[in-house]
C-alpha positions in Angstrom: 22.6 127.1 120.6 24.2 126.1 123.9 26.9 123.3 124.1 24.5 121.4 126.3 21.8 121.4 123.6 24.2 120.6 120.9 25.3 117.6 122.9 21.7 116.5 123.4 20.8 116.5 119.7 22.8 113.3 118.7 21.4 111.4 121.7 17.8 112.3 120.8 18.4 111.3 117.2 19.9 108.0 118.3 17.0 107.3 120.5 14.6 108.2 117.7 16.6 106.1 115.3 16.4 103.2 117.7 12.7 103.5 118.1 12.3 103.6 114.3 14.4 100.5 113.9 12.3 98.7 116.5 9.1 99.8 114.8 10.4 98.6 111.4 11.3 95.3 113.0 7.9 95.0 114.5 6.2 95.8 111.1 8.1 93.1 109.3 6.1 89.9 108.7 6.7 87.2 111.3 7.6 83.7 110.4 4.4 81.6 110.5 5.4 79.7 113.6 5.9 82.9 115.5 2.6 84.6 114.6 0.2 85.1 117.6 -2.6 83.3 115.7 -2.5 81.0 112.7 -4.6 78.3 111.0 -5.0 75.0 112.9 -4.4 76.1 116.5 -5.9 73.6 118.9 -9.2 74.4 120.7 -11.5 72.3 122.7 -11.4 74.2 126.0 -15.2 74.7 125.9 -17.5 71.7 126.3 -21.3 72.4 126.6 -21.9 68.6 126.9 -20.8 66.3 129.7 -19.3 62.9 128.8 -22.6 61.4 129.9 -24.5 63.8 127.5 -22.2 62.7 124.6 -22.9 59.0 125.3 -26.6 59.7 125.5 -26.6 61.5 122.1 -24.5 58.7 120.5 -26.8 56.0 121.8 -29.9 57.9 120.6 -28.4 58.4 117.1 -27.7 54.7 116.8 -31.3 54.0 117.8 -32.5 56.4 115.2 -30.5 54.6 112.5 -31.6 51.2 113.5 -35.3 52.0 114.1 -36.1 54.9 111.7 -33.4 54.7 109.0 -33.3 56.9 106.0 -35.5 56.9 102.9 -35.1 57.8 99.3 -31.6 56.4 98.6 -30.8 56.2 94.9 -30.7 52.6 93.4 -26.8 52.8 93.4 -26.9 53.8 97.1 -29.3 51.0 98.0 -26.9 48.5 96.4 -23.8 50.0 98.1 -25.4 50.2 101.5 -27.2 46.8 101.5 -24.1 45.0 100.3 -22.2 46.7 103.2 -24.7 45.3 105.7 -27.6 47.9 105.8 -31.1 46.6 105.7 -33.8 47.9 103.3 -37.3 47.4 104.9 -40.6 46.9 103.2 -41.2 50.6 103.5 -38.1 51.3 101.4 -36.1 52.8 104.2 -32.5 51.9 104.8 -31.7 50.9 108.4 -28.3 50.6 109.8 -27.4 48.0 112.4 -25.1 49.2 115.2 -22.4 46.8 114.2 -22.3 48.2 110.7 -22.0 51.7 111.9 -19.2 50.7 114.3 -17.3 48.8 111.6 -17.5 51.8 109.2 -16.4 54.2 112.0 -13.3 52.0 112.5 -12.2 52.4 108.8 -13.2 56.0 108.4 -10.5 58.5 107.4 -9.0 60.4 110.3 -6.3 63.1 110.6 -6.9 64.1 107.0 -5.3 67.0 105.1 -7.4 69.3 102.9 -4.8 70.4 100.4 -4.4 73.9 99.0 -2.7 74.9 95.7 -0.2 76.6 97.9 1.0 74.1 100.5 1.5 76.7 103.2 -2.4 76.9 103.3 -2.9 73.1 103.7 -5.5 72.4 106.4 -4.6 69.6 108.8 -7.8 68.3 110.3 -6.7 66.4 113.3 -7.7 66.6 117.0 -9.2 70.0 117.9 -7.3 72.0 115.2 -9.5 75.0 114.3 -9.8 76.6 110.9 -12.1 79.4 109.9 -13.5 80.0 106.4 -16.4 80.9 104.2 -19.4 79.0 102.8 -23.0 79.6 102.0 -25.1 80.2 98.9 -26.2 83.8 99.3 -28.3 85.1 96.4 -27.6 88.8 97.1 -24.7 91.2 97.6 -25.1 93.7 100.4 -24.0 97.3 99.9 -23.5 98.7 103.4 -23.3 102.3 102.1 -26.5 102.4 100.0 -28.2 99.7 102.1 -29.2 97.9 98.9 -29.4 94.2 98.2 -28.7 93.2 94.6 -28.3 89.8 92.9 -24.9 88.3 93.2 -22.7 87.5 90.1 -19.8 85.4 89.1 -17.6 88.6 89.3 -18.7 89.0 92.9 -17.7 85.4 93.7 -14.3 86.0 92.1 -13.8 89.3 93.9 -14.6 87.6 97.3 -12.1 84.9 96.5 -9.4 87.5 95.8 -10.1 89.1 99.2 -9.8 85.8 101.0 -6.4 85.2 99.4 -5.1 88.2 101.2 -6.9 87.9 104.5 -4.7 85.9 106.9 -7.4 84.8 109.4 -9.7 83.3 106.7 -8.1 79.9 106.1 -10.2 78.4 103.2 -12.8 79.6 100.6 -16.0 77.6 100.1 -18.3 79.3 97.6 -20.1 82.2 99.3 -22.8 83.1 96.8 -24.8 82.0 93.7 -23.8 83.3 90.3 -27.2 84.7 89.5 -26.0 86.1 86.2 -25.2 82.7 84.8 -28.5 81.2 83.6 -27.4 77.7 82.5 -26.8 75.5 85.5 -23.8 73.7 84.1 -22.2 77.0 83.2 -23.0 78.2 86.7 -21.2 75.2 88.3 -18.2 75.7 86.1 -18.1 79.5 86.8 -18.5 78.8 90.5 -15.5 76.5 90.6 -13.3 78.6 88.4 -14.1 81.9 90.1 -13.0 80.4 93.4 -9.8 78.9 91.9 -9.0 82.1 90.0 -9.2 84.2 93.2 -7.3 82.1 95.8 -4.7 79.4 96.2 -6.3 78.4 99.6 -8.4 75.2 99.8 -11.7 75.6 97.9 -15.1 74.1 98.5 -17.7 73.9 95.8 -21.0 72.2 95.0 -22.6 70.7 91.9 -26.2 71.4 91.0 -26.5 68.2 88.9 -24.5 64.9 88.8 -24.1 65.3 85.0 -21.9 68.4 85.6 -19.3 66.6 87.6 -17.3 65.3 84.6 -16.8 68.7 83.0 -15.8 70.3 86.3 -13.2 67.6 86.8 -11.8 68.3 83.3 -11.4 71.9 84.4 -9.7 70.8 87.7 -7.3 68.6 85.8 -6.3 71.5 83.6 -5.7 73.7 86.6 -3.8 71.0 88.5 -1.6 70.0 85.5 -3.2 66.6 84.9 -5.3 64.0 86.7 -2.2 62.5 88.5 -1.3 65.9 89.9 -4.9 66.3 91.1 -4.9 63.0 92.8 -1.6 63.8 94.6 -3.0 67.0 96.1 -6.8 67.3 95.6 -7.3 71.0 96.4 -11.1 71.2 96.1 -13.7 69.5 98.3 -17.4 68.9 97.5 -19.9 70.4 99.9 -22.6 67.8 99.6 -26.1 68.0 101.0 -26.5 64.2 100.8 -29.5 64.2 103.1 -32.7 66.2 103.1 -33.6 66.4 106.8 -35.4 64.7 108.5 -33.8 61.4 107.7 -34.1 61.3 103.9 -31.3 60.9 101.3 -31.0 63.5 98.6 -30.9 61.2 95.5 -29.0 63.5 93.1 -26.6 64.7 95.7 -25.8 61.1 96.6 -25.1 60.2 93.0 -22.7 63.3 92.8 -21.1 62.1 96.0 -20.4 58.6 94.6 -18.8 60.1 91.5 -16.7 62.6 93.4 -15.4 60.1 95.9 -14.3 57.8 93.1 -12.4 60.7 91.5 -10.5 61.4 94.7 -12.4 64.5 95.9 -12.7 65.0 99.7 -16.3 65.2 100.8 -18.2 67.4 103.2 -21.1 65.3 104.5 -23.5 68.1 105.1 -26.7 67.6 107.2 -28.4 71.0 107.5 -31.7 70.5 109.4 -33.4 73.5 111.0 -34.4 73.1 114.6 -38.2 73.4 115.0 -38.8 72.9 111.3 -36.8 70.1 109.6 -35.1 69.0 112.9 -36.5 68.6 116.4 -36.9 71.7 118.6 -34.7 70.5 121.5 -31.1 71.4 120.9 -30.0 68.0 122.1 -32.4 66.1 119.8 -31.4 68.3 116.9 -27.8 67.1 117.5 -29.1 63.5 117.7 -30.7 63.8 114.2 -27.7 65.5 112.7 -25.3 62.9 114.1 -27.5 60.0 112.9 -27.7 61.5 109.4 -23.9 62.0 109.2 -23.2 58.5 110.6 -25.3 57.2 107.7 -23.0 59.3 105.5 -19.9 57.8 107.0 -21.3 54.3 106.2 -22.2 55.4 102.6 -18.8 57.0 102.0 -16.8 54.0 103.2 -19.1 51.6 101.3 -18.0 53.4 98.2 -14.3 53.6 99.1 -12.9 52.7 102.5 -11.0 55.5 104.1 -12.1 58.1 101.6 -11.6 61.6 103.1 -14.8 63.0 104.5 -15.8 65.7 106.9 -18.5 65.0 109.5 -20.6 67.9 108.6 -23.2 68.2 111.3 -24.6 71.5 110.2 -28.0 72.0 111.9 -29.5 75.5 112.1 -31.8 77.2 114.6 -35.3 78.6 114.0 -36.9 81.6 115.7 -39.8 79.6 116.9 -42.1 82.7 116.8 -41.9 82.8 113.0 -40.1 79.7 111.8 -37.4 81.9 110.3 -33.8 80.8 110.5 -31.8 82.3 113.3 -28.2 81.6 112.5 -26.7 84.3 114.8 -28.5 83.2 118.0 -27.0 81.9 121.2 -28.8 78.6 120.6 -26.9 78.3 117.2 -23.6 78.8 119.0 -24.5 76.1 121.5 -25.7 73.8 118.8 -22.5 74.2 116.8 -20.3 73.7 119.9 -22.2 70.6 120.8 -21.7 69.2 117.3 -18.0 69.8 117.7 -17.9 67.7 120.8 -19.6 64.8 118.9 -16.9 65.1 116.2 -14.3 64.7 118.9 -16.1 61.7 120.4 -15.9 59.9 117.0 -12.4 61.3 116.4 -13.5 62.4 112.9 -12.7 65.6 111.1 -15.7 67.8 111.7 -17.3 70.9 110.3 -20.3 73.0 111.1 -21.7 76.5 110.7 -20.5 79.5 112.7 -20.4 83.3 112.1 -23.8 83.7 110.4 -25.6 86.9 111.1 -29.3 87.5 110.9 -28.6 91.2 110.6 -28.9 92.7 107.1 -25.8 94.8 107.5 -22.3 94.8 109.1 -23.6 96.5 112.3 -23.5 95.9 116.0 -25.9 93.0 115.8 -23.7 91.4 113.2 -20.7 91.9 115.4 -22.2 90.2 118.5 -23.7 87.4 116.5 -20.5 86.6 114.5 -18.3 87.1 117.6 -20.2 84.8 119.9 -20.8 82.0 117.4 -17.3 82.0 116.0 -15.7 82.2 119.5 -17.7 79.2 120.8 -17.1 77.1 117.7 -13.3 77.7 118.0 -13.2 77.1 121.7 -15.1 73.9 121.2 -12.4 72.7 118.8 -14.4 72.6 115.6 -12.0 71.7 112.8 -13.8 73.5 110.0 -15.8 76.6 111.0 -17.9 77.3 107.9 -19.8 80.5 107.0 -17.7 82.3 109.5 -17.5 85.6 107.7 -19.5 87.8 105.3 -22.9 86.1 105.7 -25.9 88.3 106.5 -29.7 88.0 106.5 -29.5 84.4 107.6 -27.4 83.4 104.6 -29.4 85.4 102.0 -26.9 88.2 101.7 -23.1 88.4 101.4 -21.1 91.6 102.1 -17.5 92.2 100.9 -16.8 94.8 103.6 -18.0 92.3 106.2 -15.5 89.8 104.9 -12.7 92.3 105.6 -14.1 93.2 109.1 -14.5 89.5 109.7 -10.8 88.9 109.2 -10.2 91.1 112.3 -13.0 89.3 114.2 -11.6 85.9 113.4 -8.1 86.9 114.5 -9.6 87.8 117.9 -11.6 84.6 118.0 -8.4 82.5 117.2 -6.6 84.3 120.0 -9.3 83.0 122.4 -8.7 79.6 120.9 -5.0 79.8 121.6 -5.7 80.6 125.3 -3.3 81.4 128.1 0.1 79.7 128.1 1.4 79.0 131.6 5.1 78.2 131.3 8.0 78.7 133.7 9.2 81.7 131.6 5.8 83.3 131.6 5.2 82.9 135.3 8.7 83.8 136.6 8.7 86.8 138.9 12.1 87.9 137.7 10.5 90.4 135.4 8.5 91.7 138.3 11.6 92.1 140.4 13.4 94.0 137.7 10.6 96.5 137.4 9.6 96.8 141.1 12.9 96.6 142.9 14.8 99.7 141.7 13.4 99.6 138.2 11.2 102.1 136.3 8.0 100.9 138.0 6.3 99.9 134.7 6.7 97.2 132.1 6.3 99.4 128.9 9.9 99.2 127.7 11.0 95.9 129.3 12.7 93.3 127.3 9.9 90.8 128.0 7.2 93.2 126.9 9.0 94.0 123.6 9.7 90.3 123.0 6.0 89.3 123.4 4.2 92.2 121.8 4.2 90.6 118.4 4.1 86.9 119.2 1.5 86.9 122.0 -0.7 89.8 121.1 -2.8 90.3 118.0 -3.7 93.7 116.6 -6.7 94.6 114.4 -6.1 95.7 110.8 -9.2 97.9 110.6 -10.5 97.9 114.1 -10.0 101.3 115.8 -8.2 101.6 119.2 -7.6 105.4 119.2 -8.3 107.5 122.2 -11.3 109.9 121.7 -8.8 112.8 121.3 -6.8 110.9 118.6 -9.9 109.8 116.9 -11.2 113.4 116.8 -7.9 114.7 115.4 -7.9 112.0 112.7 -11.2 113.3 111.4 -13.5 110.8 113.3 -12.9 107.8 111.0 -15.6 105.2 110.9 -15.0 101.5 110.9 -16.9 100.9 107.7 -14.8 103.5 105.9 -11.6 101.6 107.0 -13.1 98.3 105.8 -14.0 99.8 102.4 -10.5 101.3 102.0 -8.9 97.9 102.9 -11.2 96.1 100.5 -10.4 98.5 97.6 -6.6 98.3 98.4 -6.7 94.5 98.2 -8.8 94.3 95.1 -6.6 96.9 93.3 -3.5 94.6 93.7 -5.1 91.1 93.7 -5.2 89.5 90.2 -5.9 86.0 89.1 -3.8 83.3 90.7 -4.2 81.0 87.7 -1.3 80.7 85.3 -2.1 83.0 82.3 -1.6 80.2 79.7 -3.9 77.9 81.7 -6.4 80.8 82.1 -6.5 81.3 78.3 -7.1 77.6 77.7 -9.9 77.5 80.2 -11.6 80.6 78.9 -11.4 79.2 75.3 -13.0 75.9 76.5 -15.7 77.3 78.8 -18.1 80.2 79.0 -16.5 82.2 81.8 -18.6 85.1 83.0 -16.1 87.1 85.1 -13.0 89.1 84.1 
């Protein structure tokens, strides 16, 4: 070997070593404040409604509350609402004077925090801060390989929670499916709650099928929290409560559950879920009017129970395919509806939540991708605080897919990058970097100091999405996206155990009939 080649060898090794060091540095986890996307980034850039539109919808909602009102309040609700200033007519409907609504809006909780068992996952619902998470009550699990739908189980709910714990762009876990293997409804509520809590330390949302089940579920919560006082310090579960049955009717049992949960310190999701063209009016604007009116009634109800109780303004209307009446959760109209609702939340300066990310497709395919991408992007850009049902939901909420949950983590990372937007600062608009490259420099920016400094903090990269060239893809054996999602799902589940203390877990399993391992 020549002396020249010998002299070159150390330099090549040094360069390679430098590259490897830089790669290792880039692979190391970033501090949360340096990550290109993270929970709670402010949105609000997209506004489908003008300021005049917003005022028109607000005025129409107040008219609806004064002139139509809501029927079927439970006796306890009638007492609470009428003592607060609502009026019960001869027809039994509760009507809400404008002054009452305005008074309750003035005392309603704002800038609330939804706590997690791990404080780093706390959700700060203020302004246009955006958070993506799950929700829904799917009754089937989707197998994207066999193309089969089977009944969902408590084990499935726990497994999905374990995945969410390890997927950075999914910020909270509201129950995604029904435990169809648990026949007794009380056991189902307990298993639903515990499967979620066992799988993740992120904030959890749950529901109760009967008011009589609330007490036992809170006993379980106190055990997990370490006592009632610890729970009250940091309530880490919220109640997803369908307190209304659109159009403009209270849901009696859900209202009783809501009263109990609020008194026990649980944050409330006031969920109005009408379906445009069916249980809500066909015009998108009037659908928003009805949802806003129903949720304003909920604001009055909540604050009549306890002023300033934490509640999320859950305008959650869905869209129908008017040809068939079937739900169309992945449509462009749904994306507009959700974004419009987000603007109303901002108008009232209330923490808000709505549906985004639902797919009408039966599988995680191209249709699911465009439906979930469009609806999640618009929800985030509109500044929706809580984007529910953002991942995993198929067949218009009838099916849940684990692999879609993993794929959705990538999708939500891209959506949140849209929410972050373009930062125009002196440093990022200075032409000094251009001078260094163009005037006597290398003629490209690939290795520049600025490029290397920003490649991790300003750019986000998919975990399973494939950006290979066709040649690289062919040489790698032509890997499919679904195969990558299955591999990542299996990798996470292989290492993700229960996040409940083993001693607490044993105590709960001794006290309750738990159906998952």
